C-alpha positions in Angstrom: 6.6 -17.4 2.5 10.0 -16.0 3.1 10.8 -12.5 3.7 13.6 -10.9 1.6 16.9 -10.7 2.6 18.5 -7.4 1.9 20.9 -8.1 -1.1 24.6 -7.7 0.0 27.4 -5.6 -1.6 29.9 -7.8 -3.4 33.4 -7.8 -4.5 31.7 -8.6 -8.0 30.2 -5.1 -8.2 33.6 -3.7 -8.6 33.7 -5.1 -12.2 33.6 -2.3 -14.9 30.1 -3.8 -15.8 28.7 -2.0 -13.1 30.6 1.1 -12.8 27.6 2.8 -14.4 25.4 1.9 -11.5 28.0 3.1 -9.2 28.7 6.2 -10.8 25.1 6.9 -10.6 24.8 5.9 -7.2 27.7 8.5 -6.3 26.1 11.5 -8.0 22.5 10.9 -6.5 24.1 10.6 -3.2 26.4 13.6 -3.3 23.3 15.5 -5.2 21.3 14.7 -2.2 23.3 16.9 -0.2 22.6 20.1 -2.1 20.2 22.7 -0.7 16.7 21.5 -1.5 16.0 24.7 -3.8 19.0 23.9 -6.0 17.7 20.2 -6.2 14.3 21.7 -7.4 16.1 23.8 -9.9 18.1 21.2 -11.0 15.0 18.7 -11.3 13.0 20.8 -13.8 16.2 21.2 -15.8 16.7 17.3 -16.3 12.7 16.5 -17.0 13.0 19.3 -19.6 16.2 17.7 -21.3 15.4 14.5 -20.8 11.9 14.9 -22.8 13.6 16.7 -25.2 15.5 13.4 -25.8 12.4 11.1 -25.2 9.6 12.7 -27.6 7.5 9.4 -27.2 7.8 9.9 -23.2 6.0 13.4 -23.7 3.6 12.3 -26.1 2.4 9.4 -23.9 1.9 12.1 -21.2 0.2 14.3 -23.6 -2.1 10.9 -24.4 -2.7 10.0 -20.9 -4.1 13.4 -19.7 -6.2 13.7 -23.1 -7.3 10.4 -22.1 -8.6 11.5 -18.7 -9.7 14.7 -18.8 -11.3 15.0 -22.6 -12.9 18.3 -21.0 -10.0 19.8 -19.7 -9.0 23.5 -21.4 -6.3 23.0 -23.8 -4.3 25.5 -22.1 -5.0 24.2 -19.1 -3.6 21.2 -20.0 -0.8 22.2 -21.6 0.2 23.6 -18.5 -0.3 20.5 -16.4 1.8 18.9 -19.3 4.8 21.4 -18.7 4.5 21.0 -14.7 4.5 17.5 -14.7 7.4 17.0 -17.4 9.4 19.3 -14.8 8.3 17.0 -11.9 9.4 13.9 -13.8 13.0 15.4 -13.6 12.7 16.2 -10.2 11.7 12.4 -9.4 15.6 11.7 -9.8 16.3 14.4 -7.1 13.5 12.8 -4.8 14.5 9.4 -4.9 18.2 10.4 -3.9 16.5 12.3 -0.7 14.4 9.1 0.0 17.4 6.7 -0.1 20.0 9.0 1.0 18.8 11.6 3.2 18.9 11.5 7.5 15.7 11.1 9.1 16.1 14.4 10.5 16.4 15.9 7.2 13.3 13.9 6.0 11.1 15.0 9.0 11.9 18.7 8.4 10.4 18.7 4.7 7.7 16.2 5.2 4.5 17.1 7.3 2.4 14.3 7.8 -1.6 14.4 8.2 -4.1 11.8 9.3 -1.7 9.1 11.0 -4.6 8.6 13.7 -6.4 6.6 11.1 -3.5 4.3 11.3 -3.0 4.5 14.8 -6.5 3.5 15.2 -6.6 0.5 13.1 -3.1 -0.9 14.9 -4.9 -0.6 18.2 -7.5 -2.9 16.8 -4.9 -5.3 15.4 -6.0 -4.8 11.7 -4.1 -5.5 8.7 -3.8 -2.3 6.8 -3.8 -2.4 3.2 -2.0 1.3 2.0 -3.9 2.2 -1.2 -0.7 4.0 -2.8 -0.2 5.6 -6.5 2.7 5.7 -8.6 3.5 9.6 -7.5 6.8 10.7 -9.1 7.4 11.4 -5.0 6.4 7.8 -4.0 9.7 6.8 -2.8 10.1 10.0 -0.5 6.9 9.2 0.6 7.5 5.7 1.8 10.5 6.8 3.5 8.6 9.6 5.3 5.5 7.2 6.0 7.9 4.3 7.6 9.7 6.9 10.2 6.5 7.4 11.9 4.9 4.1 11.5 7.5 1.4 9.5 5.4 -1.1 7.3 6.0 -3.6 4.6 6.7 -3.1 1.1 6.3 -4.8 -1.9 9.2 -5.8 -4.1 10.2 -6.4 -8.0 14.3 -7.1 -7.6 16.0 -5.4 -10.2 17.9 -7.5 -12.7 20.8 -5.9 -12.2 22.3 -7.0 -9.0 24.3 -3.9 -8.4 21.6 -1.7 -8.9 19.3 -4.1 -6.9 21.6 -3.6 -3.7 21.1 -0.1 -3.7 17.5 0.2 -4.4 16.8 -2.4 -1.8 19.0 -0.7 1.0 17.4 2.5 0.4 13.8 1.3 0.5 13.6 -0.2 3.7 15.8 2.6 5.5 12.7 3.3 7.5 10.7 0.0 7.1 10.3 -3.3 8.2 11.2 -5.5 5.2 9.8 -6.4 1.5 7.8 -9.1 -0.3 8.4 -10.1 -3.8 5.1 -8.8 -5.8 4.4 -12.4 -6.8 4.7 -13.3 -3.0 0.9 -13.6 -2.3 1.0 -15.8 0.6 3.7 -13.8 2.6 1.7 -11.0 1.9 -1.9 -12.6 3.7 0.7 -13.7 6.3 1.6 -9.7 6.6 -1.6 -8.6 6.9 -3.1 -11.1 9.2 -0.7 -10.4 12.2 -1.8 -7.1 11.6 1.1 -5.6 9.2 0.9 -2.3 7.5 1.1 -3.3 3.5 1.7 -1.1 0.5 0.3 -1.6 -2.6 -0.3 0.0 -5.7 -3.2 -1.0 -7.9 -3.3 1.8 -10.4 -0.7 0.5 -13.1 -1.5 -1.6 -16.2 -0.3 -4.7 -15.3 -1.4 -6.8 -18.1 -4.4 -9.0 -18.8 -4.6 -11.8 -16.6 -6.7 -14.0 -14.2 -6.0 -11.3 -11.7 -7.0 -8.6 -13.3 -10.5 -6.9 -15.2 -11.5 -3.9 -16.8 -12.7 -0.6 -14.8 -13.5 2.7 -15.4 -10.5 5.2 -14.8 -11.3 8.6 -15.0 -12.7 9.2 -18.5 -11.4 5.7 -19.6 -14.4 3.3 -19.3 -12.2 0.2 -19.8 -9.1 0.5 -18.0 -6.9 -2.9 -17.4 -7.1 -2.9 -13.8 -5.7 -5.7 -11.0 -8.0 -7.6 -8.7 -5.2 -8.2 -6.4 -6.7 -5.7 -4.1 -9.4 -7.8 -3.6 -7.8 -10.9 -3.5 -5.6 -9.6 -0.8 -8.5 -7.7 1.2 -11.0 -10.8 1.4 -8.3 -13.2 2.4 -7.2 -11.4 5.5 -10.0 -8.9 6.8 -7.7 -6.1 6.1 -8.6 -2.3 5.7 -7.9 -0.2 2.4 -6.1 3.0 3.7 -5.4 5.7 0.5 -3.0 8.4 1.1 -1.4 10.8 -1.2 2.4 12.6 -1.3 1.8 16.2 -2.0 4.5 18.9 -2.7 3.8 22.8 -2.4 5.3 23.9 -5.7 5.7 27.4 -3.9 7.6 26.4 -0.7 8.9 23.0 -1.5 7.6 21.7 1.5 6.0 18.1 1.3 2.5 16.7 3.1 1.9 13.0 3.6 -2.0 13.0 3.5 -3.8 9.7 4.9 -7.0 9.4 4.3 -9.9 8.2 6.6 -10.4 4.2 5.7 -12.3 3.0 2.8 -16.0 2.2 3.9 -18.2 -0.5 2.3 -15.6 -1.9 0.1 -17.7 -4.7 -2.4 -16.2 -7.9 -0.9 -16.3 -11.4 -3.0 -16.7 -8.8 -6.0 -13.5 -8.3 -7.9 -14.9 -6.3 -10.5 -17.0 -4.1 -8.2 -13.8 -3.8 -6.0 -11.4 -2.6 -8.8 -13.8 0.2 -9.9 -14.2 1.0 -6.2 -10.3 1.2 -5.8 -10.1 3.1 -9.3 -12.2 5.7 -7.2 -10.0 5.8 -4.2 -7.2 6.4 -7.1 -8.7 9.2 -9.0 -8.8 10.7 -5.5 -5.4 10.6 -4.7 -3.8 11.5 -8.3 -6.1 14.7 -8.1 -4.7 15.8 -5.0 -1.7 16.5 -7.1 -2.1 15.5 -10.9 0.9 17.4 -12.0 3.0 15.1 -9.6 1.6 11.4 -11.0 3.6 9.1 -13.3 1.5 10.3 -16.7 4.7 8.7 -18.3 3.5 5.2 -18.1 1.1 3.6 -20.8 -1.6 3.5 -18.1 -4.0 2.2 -20.7 -1.8 0.0 -23.1 -4.0 -3.0 -22.6 -7.0 -3.3 -24.5 -10.3 -5.6 -23.9 -10.1 -8.3 -26.7 -10.8 -6.4 -30.3 -10.3 -3.4 -29.2 -7.8 -0.9 -30.9 -4.7 0.6 -29.0 -5.5 4.1 -27.4 -1.7 5.2 -28.5 -1.9 5.0 -32.0 
């Protein structure tokens, strides 16, 4: 049940094999100082350029939206696809903001609503399981959240140690520490001690003993983690969903924290997965064009069922 200690920068990172990472980080740092409206326009251009060279990712976006919203008007869906592509490019810039902006600049661009829900639970000594979704601006949301009330992040170390150093350093700037995503005992410990733990149950993590199939939007059988119920049932913590939303006109962000989820189905992982997916849907619908639709969310199918991406 150990905490991660921050990776340190070593002289080995000066080896040419790490130069692409060092150059990328230098570019991210420099572009983070550009005026926001310039970053916004550059981000849109990057998204369109990347999708031009990665047509399979565009097809994934299109297919996910088709699966989730089959009744959506085709013109509306095409508009959503275009917006999502623009926002996918902007995610690079928003990550730069999260990792390199000074606190004052983050606070100037991000408004927070619903902090009273966090403070009330903390006064009660409750552990808080933050129900996050993989919004394209999640890194910036975590940074802004931590400036007001720092929490504990769930972390997957990167295989490239040089990139891992910068990723870790960026993610703990305004939060307490990180937990390996496989360190369930450590997560139990944090929640039992009244900490706030970031947790994103919205992706397809594959079939296993900690997964089930539950409805998500119009997809009746979406592979869903049961880790949410495992954490809550073993710690008496409270699930608290939130959304990070960027206003498309002003470029300002709102971190919206919702009331705690009530009537959570304890000791029933299947029902809990369906219940949490409803919270995931609400968070995504707060800004559907800003969600990570390029992920193969429905890649895992029940035994014997064909792929949804052919």
